[in-house]
MIZA-771290 format. One record per residue (C-alpha): chain; x, y, z. Coordinates in steps of 0.5 Angstrom, whole numbers, plus 2048, in hexadecimal, padded with zeros to 3 digits. Layout:
N
<'A'; <X; Y; Z>>
...
// end
This chain:
402
<'A'; <730; 7AE; 850>>
<'A'; <72D; 7B3; 84A>>
<'A'; <732; 7B8; 848>>
<'A'; <72C; 7BD; 847>>
<'A'; <72A; 7BC; 84F>>
<'A'; <72B; 7C2; 853>>
<'A'; <730; 7C2; 858>>
<'A'; <730; 7C6; 85F>>
<'A'; <736; 7CA; 861>>
<'A'; <737; 7C9; 868>>
<'A'; <736; 7D0; 86C>>
<'A'; <733; 7D3; 865>>
<'A'; <72C; 7D4; 863>>
<'A'; <72E; 7D3; 85B>>
<'A'; <72D; 7CD; 857>>
<'A'; <733; 7CB; 853>>
<'A'; <732; 7C6; 84D>>
<'A'; <738; 7C1; 84C>>
<'A'; <739; 7C3; 845>>
<'A'; <73A; 7CA; 847>>
<'A'; <73F; 7C8; 84D>>
<'A'; <744; 7C4; 848>>
<'A'; <743; 7C9; 842>>
<'A'; <743; 7D0; 845>>
<'A'; <747; 7D3; 83F>>
<'A'; <743; 7D6; 839>>
<'A'; <745; 7D4; 833>>
<'A'; <749; 7D9; 82E>>
<'A'; <74B; 7D8; 827>>
<'A'; <752; 7D7; 826>>
<'A'; <756; 7DD; 823>>
<'A'; <75D; 7DD; 820>>
<'A'; <762; 7E0; 825>>
<'A'; <766; 7E6; 823>>
<'A'; <76D; 7E7; 821>>
<'A'; <772; 7E9; 826>>
<'A'; <777; 7ED; 824>>
<'A'; <77E; 7EB; 826>>
<'A'; <781; 7EF; 82C>>
<'A'; <787; 7F4; 829>>
<'A'; <78D; 7F5; 82D>>
<'A'; <78E; 7FC; 830>>
<'A'; <792; 800; 82B>>
<'A'; <798; 804; 82D>>
<'A'; <798; 80B; 82E>>
<'A'; <79C; 810; 829>>
<'A'; <79D; 811; 822>>
<'A'; <79A; 80B; 81E>>
<'A'; <79B; 80D; 817>>
<'A'; <79C; 807; 813>>
<'A'; <7A2; 80B; 80E>>
<'A'; <7A5; 80D; 815>>
<'A'; <7AD; 80C; 814>>
<'A'; <7AD; 809; 81B>>
<'A'; <7A9; 803; 818>>
<'A'; <7AE; 802; 812>>
<'A'; <7B5; 7FF; 814>>
<'A'; <7B7; 7FE; 80D>>
<'A'; <7B7; 805; 809>>
<'A'; <7B8; 805; 801>>
<'A'; <7BE; 808; 7FF>>
<'A'; <7BE; 80F; 7FD>>
<'A'; <7BF; 811; 7F6>>
<'A'; <7C6; 813; 7F5>>
<'A'; <7C9; 815; 7EE>>
<'A'; <7CD; 810; 7EB>>
<'A'; <7D5; 80F; 7ED>>
<'A'; <7DA; 813; 7E8>>
<'A'; <7DE; 80D; 7E9>>
<'A'; <7DD; 806; 7E6>>
<'A'; <7DC; 800; 7EA>>
<'A'; <7E2; 7FC; 7E7>>
<'A'; <7E6; 7FC; 7E1>>
<'A'; <7E7; 7F6; 7DC>>
<'A'; <7ED; 7F2; 7DD>>
<'A'; <7F1; 7F1; 7D7>>
<'A'; <7F2; 7EA; 7D4>>
<'A'; <7F9; 7E7; 7D3>>
<'A'; <7F8; 7E7; 7CC>>
<'A'; <7F6; 7EF; 7CC>>
<'A'; <7FD; 7F0; 7D1>>
<'A'; <801; 7EC; 7CB>>
<'A'; <7FE; 7F0; 7C6>>
<'A'; <7FF; 7F7; 7CA>>
<'A'; <806; 7F5; 7CB>>
<'A'; <80B; 7FA; 7C7>>
<'A'; <811; 7F8; 7C4>>
<'A'; <815; 7FC; 7C9>>
<'A'; <812; 7F9; 7CF>>
<'A'; <813; 7F2; 7CC>>
<'A'; <81A; 7F4; 7CB>>
<'A'; <81A; 7F6; 7D2>>
<'A'; <817; 7EF; 7D5>>
<'A'; <81C; 7EB; 7D0>>
<'A'; <822; 7EF; 7D3>>
<'A'; <820; 7EE; 7DA>>
<'A'; <820; 7E7; 7D9>>
<'A'; <827; 7E7; 7D6>>
<'A'; <829; 7EC; 7DC>>
<'A'; <826; 7E7; 7E1>>
<'A'; <82A; 7E1; 7DE>>
<'A'; <830; 7E5; 7DE>>
<'A'; <82F; 7E6; 7E6>>
<'A'; <82F; 7DE; 7E7>>
<'A'; <835; 7DD; 7E2>>
<'A'; <839; 7E2; 7E6>>
<'A'; <837; 7DE; 7ED>>
<'A'; <839; 7D8; 7E9>>
<'A'; <83F; 7DA; 7E6>>
<'A'; <842; 7DD; 7EC>>
<'A'; <83F; 7D9; 7F2>>
<'A'; <846; 7DA; 7F6>>
<'A'; <845; 7E1; 7F6>>
<'A'; <841; 7E4; 7FB>>
<'A'; <841; 7EB; 7F8>>
<'A'; <83F; 7E8; 7F1>>
<'A'; <839; 7E5; 7F4>>
<'A'; <837; 7EC; 7F7>>
<'A'; <838; 7EF; 7F0>>
<'A'; <833; 7E9; 7ED>>
<'A'; <82E; 7EB; 7F3>>
<'A'; <82E; 7F2; 7F0>>
<'A'; <82D; 7F0; 7E9>>
<'A'; <827; 7EC; 7EB>>
<'A'; <824; 7F2; 7EE>>
<'A'; <825; 7F6; 7E8>>
<'A'; <822; 7F0; 7E3>>
<'A'; <81C; 7F0; 7E8>>
<'A'; <81B; 7F7; 7E7>>
<'A'; <81B; 7F7; 7E0>>
<'A'; <816; 7F1; 7E0>>
<'A'; <811; 7F5; 7E4>>
<'A'; <812; 7FB; 7E0>>
<'A'; <811; 7F8; 7DA>>
<'A'; <80B; 7F4; 7DC>>
<'A'; <808; 7FB; 7DF>>
<'A'; <809; 7FE; 7D9>>
<'A'; <805; 7F9; 7D5>>
<'A'; <7FF; 7FA; 7DA>>
<'A'; <800; 802; 7DA>>
<'A'; <7FC; 801; 7D3>>
<'A'; <7F6; 7FF; 7D6>>
<'A'; <7F1; 804; 7DA>>
<'A'; <7F1; 7FF; 7E0>>
<'A'; <7F8; 800; 7E2>>
<'A'; <7F7; 808; 7E3>>
<'A'; <7EF; 809; 7E3>>
<'A'; <7EC; 809; 7EA>>
<'A'; <7E5; 805; 7EB>>
<'A'; <7E1; 803; 7F1>>
<'A'; <7E5; 7FD; 7F2>>
<'A'; <7EC; 7FF; 7F1>>
<'A'; <7EC; 806; 7F3>>
<'A'; <7F4; 807; 7F1>>
<'A'; <7F3; 802; 7EB>>
<'A'; <7F8; 7FD; 7EA>>
<'A'; <7FE; 801; 7EA>>
<'A'; <7FE; 800; 7F2>>
<'A'; <801; 7F9; 7F0>>
<'A'; <807; 7FD; 7EE>>
<'A'; <809; 7FF; 7F5>>
<'A'; <807; 7F8; 7F8>>
<'A'; <80C; 7F5; 7F3>>
<'A'; <811; 7FB; 7F4>>
<'A'; <811; 7F9; 7FC>>
<'A'; <812; 7F2; 7FA>>
<'A'; <818; 7F3; 7F7>>
<'A'; <81A; 7F8; 7FC>>
<'A'; <819; 7F2; 801>>
<'A'; <81D; 7EE; 7FD>>
<'A'; <823; 7F3; 7FD>>
<'A'; <823; 7F3; 804>>
<'A'; <823; 7EB; 804>>
<'A'; <829; 7EB; 7FF>>
<'A'; <82D; 7F0; 804>>
<'A'; <82B; 7EB; 80A>>
<'A'; <82D; 7E5; 806>>
<'A'; <834; 7E8; 804>>
<'A'; <836; 7EA; 80B>>
<'A'; <834; 7E3; 80D>>
<'A'; <839; 7E0; 808>>
<'A'; <83E; 7E5; 80A>>
<'A'; <83E; 7E3; 811>>
<'A'; <83E; 7DC; 810>>
<'A'; <844; 7DD; 80C>>
<'A'; <847; 7E1; 811>>
<'A'; <845; 7DC; 817>>
<'A'; <848; 7D6; 813>>
<'A'; <84E; 7D9; 810>>
<'A'; <850; 7DB; 818>>
<'A'; <852; 7D3; 818>>
<'A'; <853; 7D1; 811>>
<'A'; <857; 7D6; 80E>>
<'A'; <85C; 7D4; 809>>
<'A'; <863; 7D8; 808>>
<'A'; <864; 7DF; 808>>
<'A'; <85E; 7E0; 803>>
<'A'; <858; 7DF; 809>>
<'A'; <854; 7DB; 803>>
<'A'; <84F; 7D7; 806>>
<'A'; <84F; 7D0; 803>>
<'A'; <850; 7D4; 7FC>>
<'A'; <856; 7D4; 7F8>>
<'A'; <858; 7DC; 7F8>>
<'A'; <859; 7DC; 7F1>>
<'A'; <852; 7DA; 7F0>>
<'A'; <850; 7E0; 7F2>>
<'A'; <852; 7E4; 7EC>>
<'A'; <853; 7E1; 7E5>>
<'A'; <851; 7E2; 7DE>>
<'A'; <84A; 7DF; 7DF>>
<'A'; <849; 7E5; 7E4>>
<'A'; <84C; 7EA; 7E0>>
<'A'; <848; 7E8; 7DA>>
<'A'; <841; 7E7; 7DE>>
<'A'; <842; 7EE; 7E1>>
<'A'; <843; 7F2; 7DB>>
<'A'; <83D; 7EE; 7D8>>
<'A'; <839; 7F1; 7DE>>
<'A'; <83C; 7F8; 7DD>>
<'A'; <83A; 7F8; 7D6>>
<'A'; <833; 7F5; 7D8>>
<'A'; <832; 7FA; 7DD>>
<'A'; <834; 800; 7D9>>
<'A'; <82F; 7FD; 7D3>>
<'A'; <829; 7FC; 7D8>>
<'A'; <82A; 803; 7DA>>
<'A'; <82B; 807; 7D4>>
<'A'; <825; 803; 7D0>>
<'A'; <820; 802; 7D5>>
<'A'; <821; 808; 7DA>>
<'A'; <81F; 808; 7E1>>
<'A'; <81A; 803; 7E4>>
<'A'; <815; 804; 7EA>>
<'A'; <81A; 802; 7F0>>
<'A'; <820; 807; 7ED>>
<'A'; <81A; 80D; 7EC>>
<'A'; <819; 80C; 7F3>>
<'A'; <820; 80D; 7F5>>
<'A'; <822; 813; 7F0>>
<'A'; <821; 818; 7F6>>
<'A'; <825; 814; 7FB>>
<'A'; <82B; 813; 7F6>>
<'A'; <82A; 81A; 7F2>>
<'A'; <830; 819; 7EE>>
<'A'; <82F; 812; 7EC>>
<'A'; <82A; 810; 7E7>>
<'A'; <82A; 809; 7E8>>
<'A'; <82C; 807; 7EF>>
<'A'; <82C; 800; 7EE>>
<'A'; <831; 801; 7E8>>
<'A'; <836; 803; 7ED>>
<'A'; <834; 7FD; 7F2>>
<'A'; <836; 7F8; 7EC>>
<'A'; <83A; 7FC; 7E7>>
<'A'; <840; 7FF; 7EC>>
<'A'; <841; 7F8; 7F0>>
<'A'; <841; 7F5; 7E9>>
<'A'; <846; 7FA; 7E6>>
<'A'; <84B; 7F9; 7EC>>
<'A'; <84B; 7F2; 7EC>>
<'A'; <84C; 7F2; 7E4>>
<'A'; <852; 7F7; 7E5>>
<'A'; <855; 7F2; 7EB>>
<'A'; <854; 7EC; 7E6>>
<'A'; <858; 7EF; 7E0>>
<'A'; <85D; 7F4; 7E3>>
<'A'; <85D; 7F3; 7EA>>
<'A'; <860; 7EE; 7EF>>
<'A'; <85C; 7E8; 7F1>>
<'A'; <856; 7EA; 7F5>>
<'A'; <857; 7E8; 7FC>>
<'A'; <852; 7E5; 801>>
<'A'; <852; 7EB; 805>>
<'A'; <851; 7F0; 7FF>>
<'A'; <84B; 7EB; 7FD>>
<'A'; <847; 7EB; 803>>
<'A'; <848; 7F3; 804>>
<'A'; <845; 7F4; 7FD>>
<'A'; <840; 7F0; 7FF>>
<'A'; <83E; 7F3; 806>>
<'A'; <83E; 7FA; 802>>
<'A'; <839; 7F7; 7FD>>
<'A'; <835; 7F4; 803>>
<'A'; <835; 7FB; 806>>
<'A'; <833; 7FF; 800>>
<'A'; <82D; 7FA; 7FF>>
<'A'; <82B; 7FA; 806>>
<'A'; <82A; 801; 806>>
<'A'; <827; 802; 7FF>>
<'A'; <822; 7FC; 801>>
<'A'; <820; 7FF; 808>>
<'A'; <81F; 806; 804>>
<'A'; <81B; 803; 7FF>>
<'A'; <817; 7FF; 804>>
<'A'; <815; 805; 809>>
<'A'; <813; 809; 803>>
<'A'; <80F; 804; 800>>
<'A'; <80C; 802; 806>>
<'A'; <80A; 80A; 807>>
<'A'; <806; 80A; 800>>
<'A'; <803; 803; 802>>
<'A'; <800; 806; 809>>
<'A'; <7FF; 80D; 806>>
<'A'; <803; 810; 80A>>
<'A'; <80A; 815; 80A>>
<'A'; <810; 815; 80E>>
<'A'; <80F; 818; 815>>
<'A'; <816; 81C; 815>>
<'A'; <814; 820; 80E>>
<'A'; <80D; 821; 810>>
<'A'; <80F; 824; 817>>
<'A'; <815; 828; 813>>
<'A'; <80F; 82B; 80F>>
<'A'; <80B; 82D; 815>>
<'A'; <811; 830; 818>>
<'A'; <812; 834; 812>>
<'A'; <80B; 837; 811>>
<'A'; <80A; 839; 819>>
<'A'; <810; 83D; 818>>
<'A'; <80D; 841; 813>>
<'A'; <80B; 848; 815>>
<'A'; <803; 847; 813>>
<'A'; <802; 841; 817>>
<'A'; <7FF; 843; 81E>>
<'A'; <802; 83F; 823>>
<'A'; <7FF; 83C; 829>>
<'A'; <7FF; 841; 82F>>
<'A'; <803; 83E; 836>>
<'A'; <7FE; 839; 839>>
<'A'; <7FB; 837; 833>>
<'A'; <7FC; 830; 832>>
<'A'; <7F6; 82D; 82F>>
<'A'; <7F7; 82A; 828>>
<'A'; <7F1; 82E; 825>>
<'A'; <7F5; 834; 827>>
<'A'; <7FC; 832; 823>>
<'A'; <7FE; 837; 81E>>
<'A'; <7FF; 831; 819>>
<'A'; <7FB; 82B; 818>>
<'A'; <7FB; 826; 812>>
<'A'; <7FC; 820; 80F>>
<'A'; <801; 81D; 809>>
<'A'; <801; 817; 806>>
<'A'; <804; 814; 7FF>>
<'A'; <7FF; 811; 7FB>>
<'A'; <804; 80F; 7F5>>
<'A'; <80B; 80F; 7F3>>
<'A'; <80A; 816; 7F0>>
<'A'; <804; 819; 7F4>>
<'A'; <804; 81C; 7FB>>
<'A'; <7FE; 81F; 7FE>>
<'A'; <7FF; 824; 803>>
<'A'; <7F9; 827; 808>>
<'A'; <7FA; 82C; 80C>>
<'A'; <7F6; 831; 811>>
<'A'; <7FA; 837; 814>>
<'A'; <7F8; 83C; 818>>
<'A'; <7FA; 843; 815>>
<'A'; <7F9; 84A; 816>>
<'A'; <7F8; 850; 812>>
<'A'; <7F4; 852; 80C>>
<'A'; <7F2; 84E; 805>>
<'A'; <7F9; 851; 802>>
<'A'; <7FD; 84E; 807>>
<'A'; <7F9; 847; 807>>
<'A'; <7FA; 846; 800>>
<'A'; <802; 848; 800>>
<'A'; <802; 843; 806>>
<'A'; <7FF; 83D; 802>>
<'A'; <804; 83E; 7FC>>
<'A'; <80A; 83E; 802>>
<'A'; <807; 838; 804>>
<'A'; <807; 834; 7FE>>
<'A'; <80E; 836; 7FD>>
<'A'; <810; 833; 804>>
<'A'; <80C; 82D; 802>>
<'A'; <810; 82C; 7FB>>
<'A'; <817; 82E; 7FE>>
<'A'; <816; 829; 804>>
<'A'; <812; 823; 802>>
<'A'; <815; 824; 7FB>>
<'A'; <81B; 821; 7FD>>
<'A'; <817; 81B; 800>>
<'A'; <817; 816; 7FA>>
<'A'; <814; 814; 7F4>>
<'A'; <816; 817; 7ED>>
<'A'; <81A; 81D; 7F1>>
<'A'; <817; 823; 7ED>>
<'A'; <812; 81F; 7EA>>
<'A'; <80E; 81E; 7F0>>
<'A'; <807; 821; 7F0>>
<'A'; <804; 824; 7F6>>
<'A'; <7FD; 825; 7F8>>
<'A'; <7FC; 82B; 7FD>>
<'A'; <7F6; 82D; 801>>
<'A'; <7F7; 832; 806>>
<'A'; <7F1; 835; 80A>>
<'A'; <7F3; 83B; 80E>>
<'A'; <7EF; 83D; 814>>
<'A'; <7F0; 845; 816>>
<'A'; <7F1; 847; 81D>>
// end
């Protein structure tokens, strides 16, 4: 059929051509499609400033003034330490080595006497004290020893306290070792006594002889020379208040027993085993007391504290002052306490005292009360330990008027 032949549509009077049925759409020119913008998510409500602090988790550091303390101080080399060592310090270190050798000689020559063994322990402590004092004296010539820095707030001088603490522990250990040896000889001697001398597997004449007398005289001379030439070491300075009339407590621990043994060896009878053990027990007790005192005091320095008994005594003395406003009955809160504060020892010769006291009265009474408080601190805490009258107190008093 011819495509141009008209077609009759059923039910209609219209005639349609086949081409109009198939191609009923009008032709149009192709146009470029429009660009479609992406759909943005719904923004949250609130402050949207891009420099807002809520969006910056890591803030830049605030500009601050430079620190007055250096970050660290240079450490001296071995050559610098040797160059800064004075002649007196070299003599002290050399004599300390001789002193240490003397302690071993006393123990080796008089191995049968327990008292002589105790004296050798005390001489060894003196020698170690001289060594530490000489070495620290060399380090004192450099800024890193006393100077404060960010890395070392107290400088290297705090090493002296740690060393003294170790020596104190060694003293206590020496006392325990003496007690152990004493008990061992007593227990063994209970069933192995020889004759009326009660000597345990030991010739009674061996406890006192010419070698013991000569060695004890040498020990006395060495102790006297060290005391006169080199003065007090760090440990003896710490004990100067505990034994106020004795400049060198360790000189007594070794000098007095050495004098007794030398006297018995030259002019007295032979040393009895019981006397030897008794003298050794006395020396052990003295070493235990001295070492325990040192360990406790040095631990307070390392922990930046102070003995509680002396602090409580200070608080009680201040509370008895007439200018202090005492708490009323029923007031038990800590904030209402008449005296509050903290005391700690930063160094051997430096104690920091911070007080907060409730006072009554005017400006004149408050100023007088501050002077009395400083006197109380020096009278009560001045007998603590350190260098006696050489102890310095940094006192800060806050007065709250009521």
